[in-house]
N, C-alpha and C positions, 0 to 999 in steps of 0.2 A: 446388611439390608440391601437387597437387590435393586430397589427403586433408587436409593441414593447412589449406588454404583452406576446405574444407567445415567443418572443426572451428571455425575462427574465425567463420564465418557462423552456425553453431549457437550459439556463445557469445554473439554479439551478439543473436541472436533471443531467447535465453533471458533476457538482461538486459532486453530490451524487454518481456518477458512479466511482469516484476515491477514493481508499483507500490508505492512506499514511503510509509507514513504514519507520521510521528513525532508523539508526544504528549509535550509538555513538562510540567514540574511546574507551570508557570504557566497550563496549560490551552490553550496555543497548539497548533494542529494544522498540520502541514506535510505536504502531499500532493505527493510528488516535489519539485519546486523552488518550490512556491507555498504561502504561508500561506493557509489556507482556514477557513471556518466549518463547523460540523456540517451546516448547511443546504445547503451546496454539494457535499458528498461524494457524495450519491446521483446527482446529475446528471452530475458529472464521471466517476464510476466506471462508471455505466451506459454512457456513451459509450465509455469505454475498453474495457469488456467486449464491446460490439458490434464494435468494431474488432479486438480480440484476445480471442476467446471463451475462451481458456485462461489469461487473466490471473490472476496470483497476487498477493495483497496481503500485503506484509510489514509488519505492524503492530509498531512499535517504541515501547515505552511507558517513559517515565521512571519509576523506582521511586516517586517522590513524587506521582505523578498520582492524581487521583480516579478510582475505579473507575466512577463514573457516566458519565464522559466516554467511557470505553472501551466501555461498554454502548451508549451513544448511537451511537458510530461503528459498532459491530457491527450495530445496527438499520439504519443507513443503507446499509451494505454489503449486508445481506440484501435490502433493498428494490431495490437495484441488481443483484440476483442474482449478486453477487461472493461466492462461497461458499468459494473456495480461499484460506485465510488462514493465515499462520504468524505466530507471536507471539514477541517477545523483549523482555525487560526490560532497560533501560539504567540504569546507575548512574553518577552524576557522579563524575568523577575529581578 
């Protein structure tokens, strides 16, 4: 069915458009599949935005995280012109 094939392609493309950043209570930052430092975020995300201009950043923050690290990440994303960000707070189970 060509219509369902198109739908699958669109779903895959939409998943590629999202970059995930997880912030743990311990201050560790994971960008997609890699542990990164604050200093690496701008370079990585700028390259990603150039490759995918509509990239969306999903910022997932552990409830116990320092707000300062979130602000630092926001600044790096701003420098990389990654302005489409959604936020979610995670609670340890």
